[in-house]
C-alpha positions as CSV (number, residue, x, y, z in Angstrom):
1,M,19.0,-143.0,83.6
2,T,22.6,-143.6,84.1
3,N,21.9,-147.2,85.0
4,S,19.7,-147.7,82.0
5,Q,22.4,-146.1,79.8
6,A,25.0,-148.4,81.4
7,G,22.7,-151.4,80.9
8,G,22.1,-150.3,77.4
9,G,25.9,-150.0,76.9
10,S,26.4,-153.4,78.3
11,A,23.8,-154.8,76.1
12,H,25.3,-153.1,73.1
13,R,28.8,-154.4,73.9
14,A,27.4,-157.9,74.4
15,A,25.5,-157.8,71.1
16,P,28.2,-159.2,68.9
17,G,28.8,-162.1,71.3
18,G,25.1,-162.7,71.5
19,E,24.8,-162.5,67.8
20,R,27.6,-165.1,67.4
21,Q,26.0,-167.3,70.0
22,T,22.7,-167.1,68.1
23,E,24.5,-167.9,64.8
24,E,26.2,-170.9,66.5
25,A,22.9,-172.0,67.9
26,H,21.4,-172.1,64.4
27,E,24.5,-173.3,62.6
28,P,24.1,-177.0,63.2
29,R,20.8,-176.8,61.2
30,R,22.8,-175.9,58.1
31,G,25.2,-178.2,56.3
32,T,28.9,-177.6,56.1
33,A,28.8,-176.4,52.6
34,R,26.0,-173.8,53.3
35,T,27.8,-172.5,56.3
36,A,31.0,-172.2,54.4
37,L,29.2,-170.3,51.7
38,A,27.6,-168.0,54.2
39,V,31.1,-167.2,55.6
40,M,32.4,-166.6,52.1
41,R,29.5,-164.2,51.4
42,R,30.3,-162.3,54.6
43,D,34.1,-162.4,54.6
44,G,35.0,-163.6,51.1
45,G,36.5,-160.3,50.0
46,R,38.9,-160.2,52.9
47,L,39.9,-163.9,52.4
48,Y,40.5,-163.4,48.7
49,G,42.5,-160.3,49.5
50,R,44.6,-162.3,51.9
51,A,45.1,-165.0,49.2
52,A,46.1,-162.3,46.7
53,L,48.5,-160.8,49.2
54,V,50.1,-164.1,49.8
55,T,50.4,-165.0,46.1
56,G,52.8,-162.2,45.4
57,P,55.6,-163.3,47.9
58,V,55.0,-167.0,46.9
59,A,55.5,-166.1,43.3
60,L,58.6,-164.1,44.0
61,G,60.0,-166.9,46.1
62,G,59.2,-169.4,43.4
63,L,60.9,-167.2,40.8
64,L,64.0,-166.9,42.9
65,L,64.1,-170.7,43.5
66,T,63.7,-171.2,39.8
67,A,66.7,-168.9,39.1
68,V,68.8,-170.8,41.6
69,G,67.8,-174.1,39.9
70,F,68.7,-172.8,36.5
71,L,72.1,-171.6,37.8
72,A,72.8,-175.0,39.3
73,A,71.8,-176.7,36.0
74,W,73.6,-174.3,33.7
75,P,76.7,-176.5,33.1
76,E,74.3,-179.2,31.9
77,F,72.4,-176.8,29.6
78,T,75.8,-175.6,28.2
79,E,77.0,-179.1,27.4
80,I,73.7,-180.0,25.8
81,R,73.9,-176.9,23.6
82,L,77.5,-177.7,22.6
83,G,76.5,-181.3,21.8
84,A,73.7,-180.1,19.6
85,E,76.0,-177.7,17.7
86,R,78.6,-180.4,17.1
87,A,75.9,-182.7,15.8
88,R,74.6,-180.0,13.5
89,V,78.1,-179.5,12.1
90,D,78.5,-183.2,11.6
91,E,75.0,-183.3,10.0
92,D,74.0,-185.9,12.6
93,S,71.0,-186.4,14.9
94,Y,71.3,-185.5,18.6
95,A,69.7,-186.5,21.8
96,P,70.8,-185.2,25.2
97,D,72.9,-187.6,27.3
98,G,70.8,-189.5,29.9
99,S,73.2,-188.6,32.7
100,R,72.7,-184.9,32.1
101,V,69.0,-185.3,32.1
102,N,69.2,-187.2,35.3
103,T,71.3,-184.5,36.9
104,M,68.6,-181.9,36.0
105,W,66.0,-184.2,37.5
106,L,68.1,-184.3,40.7
107,I,68.3,-180.5,40.8
108,L,64.5,-180.4,40.4
109,L,64.0,-182.8,43.3
110,A,66.4,-180.8,45.4
111,C,64.3,-177.6,44.7
112,L,61.0,-179.3,45.2
113,P,60.9,-179.3,49.1
114,F,61.5,-175.5,49.1
115,L,58.8,-175.0,46.5
116,I,56.4,-177.0,48.6
117,L,57.4,-175.0,51.7
118,L,56.4,-171.8,49.8
119,L,53.1,-173.3,48.9
120,H,52.5,-174.4,52.5
121,L,53.3,-170.9,53.6
122,G,50.4,-169.5,51.5
123,C,48.1,-172.3,52.6
124,A,48.9,-171.6,56.3
125,A,48.2,-167.9,55.9
126,V,44.8,-168.5,54.2
127,Q,43.9,-171.3,56.7
128,T,44.6,-168.9,59.6
129,A,42.4,-166.2,58.1
130,A,39.6,-168.6,57.2
131,T,39.5,-170.1,60.7
132,R,39.2,-166.6,62.2
133,A,36.4,-165.8,59.7
134,V,34.5,-168.9,60.9
135,G,34.6,-167.6,64.4
136,E,37.6,-169.3,65.9
137,G,41.3,-168.6,65.7
138,R,43.8,-168.9,68.5
139,G,46.7,-170.3,66.5
140,R,49.7,-168.5,65.0
141,L,50.9,-168.6,61.5
142,R,54.2,-170.3,62.2
143,T,52.4,-173.0,64.2
144,V,50.0,-173.7,61.3
145,L,52.9,-173.7,58.9
146,G,54.7,-176.3,61.2
147,V,51.6,-178.5,60.9
148,Y,51.8,-178.4,57.1
149,V,55.5,-179.3,57.1
150,L,55.1,-182.1,59.6
151,R,52.1,-183.5,57.9
152,G,53.8,-183.4,54.5
153,V,56.8,-185.2,55.7
154,C,54.7,-187.9,57.4
155,V,52.4,-188.4,54.5
156,W,55.1,-188.6,51.8
157,T,57.4,-190.9,53.8
158,P,55.5,-194.2,53.0
159,V,55.3,-193.2,49.3
160,V,59.0,-192.5,49.1
161,L,59.9,-195.7,51.0
162,G,57.6,-197.8,48.8
163,I,59.3,-196.4,45.6
164,L,62.8,-197.0,47.1
165,V,62.0,-200.6,48.0
166,E,60.6,-201.2,44.5
167,E,63.7,-199.6,42.9
168,Y,66.1,-201.5,45.1
169,F,64.7,-204.9,44.3
170,T,63.6,-204.6,40.7
171,T,66.0,-202.1,39.0
172,T,69.7,-201.4,38.7
173,T,69.4,-197.9,40.3
174,F,71.4,-198.9,43.4
175,R,73.9,-201.3,41.6
176,E,75.7,-201.5,38.3
177,Y,74.3,-204.6,36.7
178,T,71.5,-207.0,37.7
179,A,68.5,-206.4,39.8
180,I,68.2,-208.4,43.1
181,V,65.0,-210.0,41.8
182,P,65.4,-210.6,38.0
183,K,62.1,-210.8,36.1
184,W,63.2,-213.8,34.0
185,E,64.0,-215.9,37.2
186,Y,61.2,-214.8,39.5
187,P,58.4,-213.4,37.4
188,N,55.7,-213.5,40.1
189,L,57.9,-212.2,42.9
190,F,59.2,-209.5,40.5
191,E,55.7,-208.2,39.8
192,V,54.8,-208.2,43.5
193,L,57.8,-206.2,44.4
194,R,57.4,-203.9,41.5
195,Y,53.8,-202.9,42.2
196,G,53.3,-203.9,45.9
197,P,55.5,-201.5,47.8
198,P,54.4,-198.4,45.8
199,L,50.7,-199.2,46.1
200,L,51.1,-200.0,49.8
201,G,52.9,-196.7,50.3
202,M,50.2,-194.8,48.4
203,A,47.4,-196.5,50.4
204,S,49.1,-195.6,53.7
205,A,49.6,-192.0,52.6
206,L,45.9,-191.7,51.7
207,V,44.9,-193.0,55.1
208,L,47.3,-190.7,56.9
209,R,46.3,-187.7,54.8
210,L,42.6,-188.3,55.5
211,G,43.2,-188.6,59.2
212,W,45.2,-185.4,59.3
213,T,43.0,-183.4,57.0
214,L,41.8,-181.1,59.8
215,A,45.2,-180.7,61.5
216,P,45.9,-177.1,60.1
217,A,42.4,-176.1,61.0
218,A,42.8,-177.5,64.5
219,A,46.1,-175.7,65.0
220,A,44.6,-172.4,63.7
221,G,41.3,-172.8,65.7
222,E,42.4,-174.3,69.0
223,G,46.0,-173.0,69.2
224,L,47.5,-176.5,69.3
225,G,51.1,-177.3,68.4
226,P,51.9,-179.4,65.3
227,R,51.9,-182.8,66.9
228,A,48.9,-182.0,69.1
229,A,47.0,-180.7,66.1
230,M,47.7,-183.9,64.2
231,R,46.5,-186.0,67.1
232,R,43.4,-183.9,67.4
233,S,42.6,-184.2,63.7
234,W,43.1,-187.9,63.9
235,S,40.8,-188.3,66.8
236,L,38.1,-186.1,65.1
237,V,38.2,-187.9,61.8
238,W,38.5,-191.5,63.0
239,G,36.8,-191.0,66.4
240,G,33.2,-191.1,65.1
241,A,31.2,-193.5,63.0
242,S,30.4,-190.9,60.4
243,A,33.2,-188.4,60.9
244,W,35.5,-189.9,58.3
245,L,32.6,-190.0,55.8
246,R,31.8,-186.3,56.4
247,T,35.5,-185.5,55.9
248,V,35.7,-187.4,52.7
249,A,32.4,-185.7,51.5
250,V,34.1,-182.3,52.0
251,A,37.7,-183.1,51.1
252,L,37.1,-185.1,47.9
253,P,35.0,-182.5,46.0
254,L,37.5,-179.8,47.1
255,G,40.4,-182.0,45.7
256,G,38.5,-182.6,42.5
257,L,37.8,-178.9,42.1
258,T,41.4,-178.0,42.7
259,V,42.7,-180.5,40.2
260,G,40.1,-179.7,37.6
261,L,40.7,-175.9,37.9
262,Y,44.5,-176.5,37.7
263,V,44.1,-178.5,34.4
264,L,41.8,-175.9,33.0
265,L,44.0,-173.0,33.9
266,Q,47.1,-174.7,32.6
267,A,45.4,-175.2,29.2
268,V,44.4,-171.5,29.2
269,A,47.9,-170.4,30.2
270,R,49.6,-172.5,27.5
271,P,50.3,-169.3,25.3
272,T,52.7,-168.1,28.0
273,R,55.0,-171.0,27.0
274,A,56.1,-169.3,23.8
275,G,56.2,-165.9,25.5
276,A,58.4,-167.2,28.3
277,A,60.8,-168.8,25.9
278,T,61.1,-165.7,23.8
279,L,61.6,-163.5,26.9
280,F,64.3,-165.8,28.1
281,L,66.2,-165.7,24.8
282,G,65.7,-161.9,24.6
283,W,66.9,-161.0,28.1
284,G,68.9,-164.1,29.1
285,P,71.7,-166.3,27.7
286,D,71.4,-167.6,24.2
287,N,70.5,-171.2,25.1
288,T,67.5,-172.7,23.4
289,Y,67.3,-175.7,25.7
290,A,67.2,-173.5,28.8
291,A,64.5,-171.4,27.1
292,Y,62.5,-174.5,26.3
293,V,62.5,-175.5,30.0
294,A,61.5,-172.0,31.0
295,G,58.6,-172.2,28.5
296,V,57.5,-175.5,30.0
297,L,57.5,-174.1,33.5
298,A,55.7,-170.9,32.7
299,P,52.1,-172.3,32.3
300,I,52.6,-174.7,35.2
301,A,53.6,-171.8,37.5
302,T,50.8,-169.6,36.3
303,A,48.1,-172.2,36.7
304,L,49.5,-173.2,40.1
305,L,49.4,-169.7,41.5
306,L,45.9,-168.9,40.1
307,T,44.5,-172.1,41.3
308,G,45.8,-171.4,44.8
309,A,44.4,-167.9,44.8
310,L,41.0,-169.0,43.7
311,V,40.5,-172.3,45.5
312,L,42.2,-171.8,48.9
313,P,39.8,-169.3,50.5
314,P,36.6,-171.4,50.0
315,A,38.4,-174.7,50.6
316,H,40.1,-173.7,53.9
317,T,36.8,-172.1,55.0
318,A,35.0,-175.4,54.5
319,L,37.7,-177.3,56.4
320,A,37.5,-174.8,59.2
321,V,33.7,-175.2,59.4
322,L,34.1,-179.0,59.3
323,H,36.6,-178.9,62.1
324,Q,34.3,-176.7,64.2
325,R,31.4,-179.1,63.6
326,L,33.3,-182.2,64.5
327,A,34.9,-180.6,67.6
328,R,31.4,-179.5,68.8
329,T,30.0,-183.0,68.2
330,T,32.9,-184.4,70.3
331,R,32.2,-182.0,73.1
332,R,28.5,-182.8,73.1
333,R,29.1,-186.6,73.1
334,P,27.7,-188.2,76.3
335,P,30.3,-189.5,78.7
336,G,31.0,-193.2,78.9
337,P,30.2,-195.6,81.7
338,A,33.3,-194.6,83.6
339,G,32.3,-190.9,83.4
340,T,28.8,-191.7,84.5
341,R,30.0,-193.6,87.5
342,A,32.3,-190.7,88.4
């Protein structure tokens, strides 16, 4: 009786593992989308809870970053307001000086990496939770976050270099007067340098981004470091004849869904523009230009946060399932001639 009870206890303890093995045995019969939907039906509440939990700190961090940006740009806002008042007294039209607008753009560009880091933090948390829901999960949050940061730097580098090359040769951004390749002297070369480097940079970025699509899922699922996860993703996506096509078939609809939902939510959140400007004038300094900028940012921030909270759980679940499928296909691939001889 004791043995049977012990055996029953062992069978009971082994049941979840056997259940998971049974699910894994039947999983290849279903597509990636159906498997991801099954995971969302089972653990969707927990994943959306994690996304909502992450959205709060990201929103607070973005608000703090916005406040720092406004403080840095406040001298420019003040000068713009004084210039408008002087023009009103003189009964003249007014347009902000281009140098002041450029300074605010530089402040925005300086804040952008920190904003992207906040968004990557939310993505890393949701990706880690989604990978565990799929049945894997040996990576840590900071490692997955490191993958996002390293991938972002590597993907955006060719785009930035292409734009800098184009600006250097065809504009006066880096000099006071004439571009190195004037359009009136070298029209064909000018057009090549104007459109060629940016397009080449964008094409390179797309190839890199596709090859590293599964890097966060590889870090979360296999416990790999950032560079190892990116190498693993590259080998999974470009290692098989159809792997890249399956990756595109999953990533492209997810990207389209994200962009479409963002555009829709930004249109829905447009009434927050007037509310944010009024709130800024009521509780902040009396500067209509700063209030205008706050109103412009309000629907963008609202749509961005809501899009992430709604799309990230199913999107990262699908990527985790795709990583699991491609990794399993690689493990089942028959050895080459060298392995056969060995």
